[in-house]
RODOPA-652811 format. One record per residue (C-alpha): x, y, z; residue number from 1; residue in one letter. Coordinates in nm, 2 decimals. Layout:
REM residues N
<rec x="X" y="Y" z="Z" seq="NUM" type="a"/>
...
//
This chain:
REM residues 119
<rec x="0.80" y="2.20" z="-3.75" seq="1" type="m"/>
<rec x="0.98" y="2.37" z="-3.45" seq="2" type="e"/>
<rec x="0.87" y="2.29" z="-3.10" seq="3" type="l"/>
<rec x="0.80" y="2.54" z="-2.84" seq="4" type="p"/>
<rec x="1.12" y="2.60" z="-2.59" seq="5" type="e"/>
<rec x="0.86" y="2.47" z="-2.31" seq="6" type="e"/>
<rec x="0.80" y="2.13" z="-2.50" seq="7" type="l"/>
<rec x="1.13" y="2.11" z="-2.57" seq="8" type="k"/>
<rec x="1.21" y="2.11" z="-2.17" seq="9" type="k"/>
<rec x="0.92" y="1.85" z="-2.12" seq="10" type="d"/>
<rec x="1.09" y="1.61" z="-2.39" seq="11" type="v"/>
<rec x="1.38" y="1.62" z="-2.20" seq="12" type="v"/>
<rec x="1.22" y="1.58" z="-1.84" seq="13" type="e"/>
<rec x="0.98" y="1.30" z="-2.01" seq="14" type="f"/>
<rec x="1.32" y="1.13" z="-2.09" seq="15" type="q"/>
<rec x="1.46" y="1.17" z="-1.74" seq="16" type="q"/>
<rec x="1.13" y="1.08" z="-1.58" seq="17" type="l"/>
<rec x="1.15" y="0.75" z="-1.81" seq="18" type="q"/>
<rec x="1.52" y="0.67" z="-1.67" seq="19" type="q"/>
<rec x="1.41" y="0.72" z="-1.30" seq="20" type="q"/>
<rec x="1.07" y="0.50" z="-1.38" seq="21" type="l"/>
<rec x="1.31" y="0.25" z="-1.47" seq="22" type="q"/>
<rec x="1.56" y="0.26" z="-1.18" seq="23" type="f"/>
<rec x="1.27" y="0.29" z="-0.95" seq="24" type="v"/>
<rec x="1.09" y="-0.04" z="-1.08" seq="25" type="a"/>
<rec x="1.40" y="-0.23" z="-1.09" seq="26" type="m"/>
<rec x="1.46" y="-0.14" z="-0.73" seq="27" type="q"/>
<rec x="1.09" y="-0.24" z="-0.64" seq="28" type="r"/>
<rec x="1.13" y="-0.55" z="-0.83" seq="29" type="q"/>
<rec x="1.46" y="-0.62" z="-0.65" seq="30" type="q"/>
<rec x="1.29" y="-0.56" z="-0.33" seq="31" type="t"/>
<rec x="1.02" y="-0.81" z="-0.40" seq="32" type="m"/>
<rec x="1.27" y="-1.07" z="-0.50" seq="33" type="l"/>
<rec x="1.42" y="-0.99" z="-0.14" seq="34" type="q"/>
<rec x="1.10" y="-1.03" z="0.01" seq="35" type="l"/>
<rec x="1.02" y="-1.37" z="-0.14" seq="36" type="a"/>
<rec x="1.37" y="-1.52" z="-0.02" seq="37" type="d"/>
<rec x="1.30" y="-1.40" z="0.32" seq="38" type="l"/>
<rec x="0.94" y="-1.58" z="0.32" seq="39" type="a"/>
<rec x="1.14" y="-1.89" z="0.18" seq="40" type="k"/>
<rec x="1.39" y="-1.86" z="0.47" seq="41" type="a"/>
<rec x="1.12" y="-1.78" z="0.75" seq="42" type="a"/>
<rec x="0.92" y="-2.07" z="0.61" seq="43" type="e"/>
<rec x="1.27" y="-2.31" z="0.68" seq="44" type="e"/>
<rec x="1.34" y="-2.18" z="1.00" seq="45" type="v"/>
<rec x="0.99" y="-2.24" z="1.14" seq="46" type="e"/>
<rec x="0.98" y="-2.60" z="1.00" seq="47" type="k"/>
<rec x="1.37" y="-2.65" z="1.09" seq="48" type="g"/>
<rec x="1.53" y="-2.77" z="1.41" seq="49" type="s"/>
<rec x="1.90" y="-2.77" z="1.53" seq="50" type="g"/>
<rec x="2.16" y="-2.52" z="1.45" seq="51" type="k"/>
<rec x="2.07" y="-2.23" z="1.24" seq="52" type="f"/>
<rec x="2.34" y="-2.00" z="1.10" seq="53" type="f"/>
<rec x="2.33" y="-1.69" z="0.93" seq="54" type="r"/>
<rec x="2.56" y="-1.48" z="0.70" seq="55" type="f"/>
<rec x="2.72" y="-1.18" z="0.87" seq="56" type="a"/>
<rec x="2.89" y="-1.04" z="0.54" seq="57" type="g"/>
<rec x="3.13" y="-1.32" z="0.43" seq="58" type="p"/>
<rec x="3.09" y="-1.49" z="0.74" seq="59" type="v"/>
<rec x="2.83" y="-1.74" z="0.87" seq="60" type="m"/>
<rec x="2.76" y="-1.73" z="1.25" seq="61" type="v"/>
<rec x="2.54" y="-1.95" z="1.45" seq="62" type="p"/>
<rec x="2.19" y="-1.79" z="1.57" seq="63" type="k"/>
<rec x="1.92" y="-1.90" z="1.83" seq="64" type="e"/>
<rec x="1.58" y="-2.03" z="1.63" seq="65" type="k"/>
<rec x="1.39" y="-1.73" z="1.78" seq="66" type="d"/>
<rec x="1.66" y="-1.46" z="1.73" seq="67" type="a"/>
<rec x="1.68" y="-1.53" z="1.37" seq="68" type="l"/>
<rec x="1.30" y="-1.54" z="1.35" seq="69" type="k"/>
<rec x="1.30" y="-1.18" z="1.50" seq="70" type="k"/>
<rec x="1.55" y="-1.07" z="1.27" seq="71" type="e"/>
<rec x="1.39" y="-1.22" z="0.99" seq="72" type="l"/>
<rec x="1.02" y="-1.04" z="1.07" seq="73" type="v"/>
<rec x="1.25" y="-0.70" z="1.14" seq="74" type="s"/>
<rec x="1.40" y="-0.74" z="0.77" seq="75" type="e"/>
<rec x="1.06" y="-0.82" z="0.62" seq="76" type="k"/>
<rec x="0.91" y="-0.51" z="0.77" seq="77" type="e"/>
<rec x="1.18" y="-0.29" z="0.63" seq="78" type="s"/>
<rec x="1.17" y="-0.44" z="0.32" seq="79" type="l"/>
<rec x="0.78" y="-0.38" z="0.29" seq="80" type="e"/>
<rec x="0.84" y="-0.01" z="0.34" seq="81" type="v"/>
<rec x="1.08" y="0.02" z="0.07" seq="82" type="r"/>
<rec x="0.85" y="-0.14" z="-0.14" seq="83" type="q"/>
<rec x="0.57" y="0.07" z="-0.02" seq="84" type="g"/>
<rec x="0.81" y="0.38" z="-0.07" seq="85" type="m"/>
<rec x="0.93" y="0.25" z="-0.43" seq="86" type="f"/>
<rec x="0.58" y="0.21" z="-0.54" seq="87" type="q"/>
<rec x="0.47" y="0.59" z="-0.44" seq="88" type="k"/>
<rec x="0.79" y="0.72" z="-0.64" seq="89" type="q"/>
<rec x="0.66" y="0.50" z="-0.92" seq="90" type="e"/>
<rec x="0.30" y="0.63" z="-0.89" seq="91" type="d"/>
<rec x="0.44" y="0.99" z="-0.88" seq="92" type="k"/>
<rec x="0.68" y="0.96" z="-1.19" seq="93" type="l"/>
<rec x="0.40" y="0.79" z="-1.38" seq="94" type="r"/>
<rec x="0.16" y="1.07" z="-1.31" seq="95" type="e"/>
<rec x="0.40" y="1.32" z="-1.42" seq="96" type="r"/>
<rec x="0.46" y="1.15" z="-1.74" seq="97" type="m"/>
<rec x="0.11" y="1.14" z="-1.82" seq="98" type="t"/>
<rec x="0.06" y="1.49" z="-1.75" seq="99" type="s"/>
<rec x="0.38" y="1.55" z="-2.00" seq="100" type="i"/>
<rec x="0.21" y="1.33" z="-2.24" seq="101" type="q"/>
<rec x="-0.11" y="1.50" z="-2.25" seq="102" type="k"/>
<rec x="0.10" y="1.86" z="-2.32" seq="103" type="k"/>
<rec x="0.22" y="1.64" z="-2.61" seq="104" type="f"/>
<rec x="-0.10" y="1.53" z="-2.73" seq="105" type="s"/>
<rec x="-0.26" y="1.87" z="-2.73" seq="106" type="e"/>
<rec x="0.03" y="2.03" z="-2.91" seq="107" type="f"/>
<rec x="-0.01" y="1.75" z="-3.19" seq="108" type="s"/>
<rec x="-0.36" y="1.81" z="-3.22" seq="109" type="a"/>
<rec x="-0.33" y="2.19" z="-3.24" seq="110" type="k"/>
<rec x="-0.04" y="2.13" z="-3.53" seq="111" type="q"/>
<rec x="-0.30" y="1.90" z="-3.75" seq="112" type="k"/>
<rec x="-0.42" y="2.12" z="-4.05" seq="113" type="p"/>
<rec x="-0.78" y="2.20" z="-3.97" seq="114" type="g"/>
<rec x="-0.74" y="2.19" z="-3.63" seq="115" type="a"/>
<rec x="-0.86" y="2.51" z="-3.41" seq="116" type="k"/>
<rec x="-0.59" y="2.74" z="-3.35" seq="117" type="g"/>
<rec x="-0.33" y="2.58" z="-3.58" seq="118" type="a"/>
<rec x="-0.04" y="2.80" z="-3.69" seq="119" type="a"/>
//
């Protein structure tokens, strides 16, 4: 059974969408882990006292508690925005994949013996 040219293109697009979805899901998961790490750091800063240090590349630099708390809040907000962006991308990719799957199903139904419009 030869696939129509349009369905061949859909197969290629579907495979690309699968790869994109996997990549976006991985990025979203990494962002979730970063958010969890930030929450833990914020918790430790809140209950801690004394000197605080923060990595700046490979170097640790001293930070005031209030300044560090502000940085953590800012990073959290930024990560939450990224998280939302990744979720929207995932939703759009899944929606497009569902649309293509529907085309595949319709084509498959037409190919079955006895189906209306079978070639």
